C-alpha positions as CSV (number, residue, x, y, z in Angstrom):
1,M,4.9,-20.7,31.0
2,P,5.5,-18.3,28.1
3,A,4.7,-19.4,24.5
4,Q,7.7,-20.5,22.4
5,T,8.5,-18.0,19.7
6,S,10.1,-18.2,16.3
7,M,12.0,-15.7,14.1
8,L,10.4,-14.8,10.9
9,H,12.7,-13.3,8.2
10,I,11.1,-11.4,5.2
11,R,12.6,-9.4,2.4
12,V,10.9,-6.1,1.7
13,D,11.9,-3.0,-0.3
14,D,13.8,-0.5,1.9
15,D,11.6,2.4,0.9
16,I,8.4,0.4,1.8
17,K,9.9,-0.7,5.1
18,E,10.8,2.9,6.0
19,Q,7.3,4.2,5.0
20,A,5.6,1.4,6.9
21,T,7.7,1.9,9.9
22,T,6.9,5.6,10.0
23,A,3.1,5.0,9.6
24,L,3.1,2.2,12.2
25,T,5.1,4.2,14.7
26,A,2.5,6.9,14.4
27,M,-0.1,4.3,15.3
28,G,2.0,3.1,18.3
29,L,3.0,-0.1,16.6
30,S,6.3,-1.6,15.5
31,V,6.6,-3.6,12.2
32,S,6.9,-6.7,14.3
33,D,3.6,-5.8,16.1
34,A,1.9,-5.3,12.7
35,V,3.1,-8.7,11.4
36,R,2.0,-10.4,14.6
37,L,-1.5,-8.8,14.3
38,F,-1.7,-9.8,10.6
39,L,-0.8,-13.4,11.4
40,R,-3.2,-13.5,14.3
41,R,-6.1,-12.4,12.0
42,V,-5.2,-15.1,9.6
43,V,-5.5,-17.7,12.4
44,I,-8.7,-16.2,13.9
45,D,-10.5,-15.7,10.6
46,Q,-8.9,-18.6,8.7
47,A,-8.7,-16.1,5.8
48,F,-6.5,-13.5,4.3
49,P,-7.3,-10.3,6.3
50,L,-7.3,-8.0,3.4
51,E,-9.6,-7.9,0.4
52,L,-7.9,-9.0,-2.7
53,K,-9.4,-8.3,-6.1
54,V,-8.2,-8.9,-9.7
55,P,-8.0,-5.4,-11.1
56,N,-10.3,-4.5,-14.1
57,A,-9.0,-3.2,-17.4
58,D,-9.4,0.5,-16.3
59,T,-7.4,-0.1,-13.1
60,L,-4.7,-2.1,-15.0
61,A,-4.4,0.8,-17.5
62,A,-4.1,3.3,-14.7
63,M,-1.5,1.2,-12.9
64,D,0.6,0.8,-16.1
65,E,0.3,4.6,-16.7
66,S,1.5,5.3,-13.2
67,R,4.4,2.9,-13.4
68,A,5.5,4.5,-16.7
69,M,5.2,8.0,-15.2
70,M,7.3,7.0,-12.2
71,A,9.9,5.4,-14.5
72,A,10.1,8.5,-16.7
73,R,9.9,10.7,-13.6
74,R,7.2,12.9,-15.3
75,A,4.0,14.3,-14.0
76,R,0.6,14.0,-15.7
77,F,-0.1,17.6,-15.1
78,N,2.4,20.5,-15.3
79,T,0.7,22.6,-12.6
80,A,-1.7,22.2,-9.7
81,D,-4.2,24.3,-11.7
82,E,-4.2,21.8,-14.5
83,L,-4.8,19.0,-12.0
84,F,-7.7,20.8,-10.4
85,A,-9.2,21.7,-13.8
86,D,-9.1,18.0,-14.8
87,L,-10.7,17.0,-11.5
88,E,-13.5,19.5,-12.0
89,K,-14.1,18.4,-15.6
90,N,-14.2,14.7,-14.7
91,S,-16.1,15.0,-11.4
92,S,-19.3,15.8,-13.2
93,Q,-19.2,12.6,-15.3
């Protein structure tokens, strides 16, 4: 006899849903498959299946900077060369 099922309704940002659907489709999964896998891991492990951490001060500052940049629709670097120069400069630290 098949297991009884229930509908689960969640609200998610349209853009996130679209991006997740694209990524999951490439993996051969639907969004519903991914949610079922997620919930199955919660049951099996009796734990949240992803590592959650409280961000430190540097991470919080970077997140705030990123959000401000997205809101202002501005880039941190004007060219790719500027980006690579910054990466080179900071990779030796």
